[in-house]
C-alpha positions in Angstrom: -35.0 93.5 89.6 -32.8 95.2 92.5 -29.4 94.6 90.2 -30.3 97.5 88.0 -30.7 100.2 91.1 -28.2 101.9 92.4 -25.7 100.4 94.7 -27.1 102.9 98.0 -30.8 102.8 97.2 -30.0 98.9 96.5 -28.4 98.4 100.1 -31.9 100.4 101.0 -34.3 98.6 99.5 -32.9 95.5 100.8 -32.4 97.2 104.6 -36.2 98.0 104.8 -37.3 94.2 103.6 -35.4 92.5 105.7 -36.0 95.0 108.8 -39.9 94.5 107.7 -39.6 90.7 107.5 -37.8 90.2 111.2 -40.4 92.8 112.8 -43.4 90.5 111.2 -41.4 87.1 112.4 -41.9 87.8 116.2 -45.8 88.7 117.4 -46.5 91.7 119.1 -48.8 92.0 121.7 -52.6 91.0 121.5 -54.8 94.5 120.6 -56.0 96.0 123.8 -52.9 94.2 126.6 -51.7 96.2 128.8 -47.8 96.3 129.3 -46.5 97.6 132.9 -43.6 98.2 131.3 -43.0 102.3 129.4 -42.1 102.1 126.0 -38.6 103.9 125.4 -39.2 107.7 123.6 -39.6 107.0 119.8 -36.4 107.2 118.0 -35.4 109.8 115.3 -35.6 108.4 112.4 -33.7 109.7 108.7 -36.3 109.7 106.7 -35.1 108.4 103.0 -36.3 110.1 100.1 -39.4 110.2 99.2 -40.0 107.4 96.3 -43.7 109.6 94.8 -45.9 112.2 95.8 -48.7 109.5 96.7 -45.9 108.3 99.4 -47.4 109.5 102.2 -44.6 109.0 105.4 -45.5 106.5 108.4 -42.8 107.8 111.7 -41.3 104.2 113.4 -42.6 103.2 116.7 -41.4 101.1 119.3 -43.8 97.1 119.7 -44.3 95.6 123.1 -43.2 91.8 122.0 -44.8 89.2 124.7 -42.3 86.0 123.6 -39.6 88.3 124.4 -40.8 90.7 126.6 -38.8 94.0 125.4 -40.2 96.4 123.0 -38.6 96.4 119.7 -38.4 99.6 117.3 -40.3 99.4 114.0 -39.0 100.8 112.1 -40.4 104.0 109.7 -41.7 103.2 105.9 -43.0 105.3 103.3 -46.4 104.2 101.5 -48.8 104.7 98.9 -53.0 104.8 101.2 -55.6 102.3 99.6 -57.7 105.2 99.1 -57.7 108.6 97.4 -58.9 110.5 100.0 -56.8 109.0 103.1 -54.0 112.9 103.1 -52.9 112.0 106.2 -51.2 109.0 108.9 -52.7 109.8 112.5 -49.3 108.1 113.9 -50.7 105.4 116.7 -48.7 106.2 120.4 -48.6 104.4 124.1 -51.4 105.7 126.2 -51.0 104.9 130.3 -54.0 103.4 132.0 -54.9 101.8 134.8 -52.9 98.7 135.2 -49.9 100.1 133.2 -49.3 100.5 129.1 -51.6 100.0 125.5 -50.7 100.4 122.0 -53.8 103.5 120.3 -53.2 102.3 116.6 -52.5 104.3 113.7 -54.8 105.3 110.9 -55.5 106.6 107.7 -57.9 110.4 108.3 
């Protein structure tokens, strides 16, 4: 199926799949975990061409990887919302609290 795509799009699709599969292999901190290390500033992402009018961009984020004790960048991606009434993605963010940092998950609105 990828063979029918232009080479630049094939490289982008393959790279995105590899990035997603690598990120999925390394466990993230459990929900509600307090991390003592401040996350790095967000990266500036080059947003690829929107695949269709139904896709919405979900920006990348830093995820804490307890197994390697550091943050790892999870790249942004295009996604079709599961429900038609979801029109906006509210991005997740790291918030400072007692004892360190915790991640507030993103959600659809």
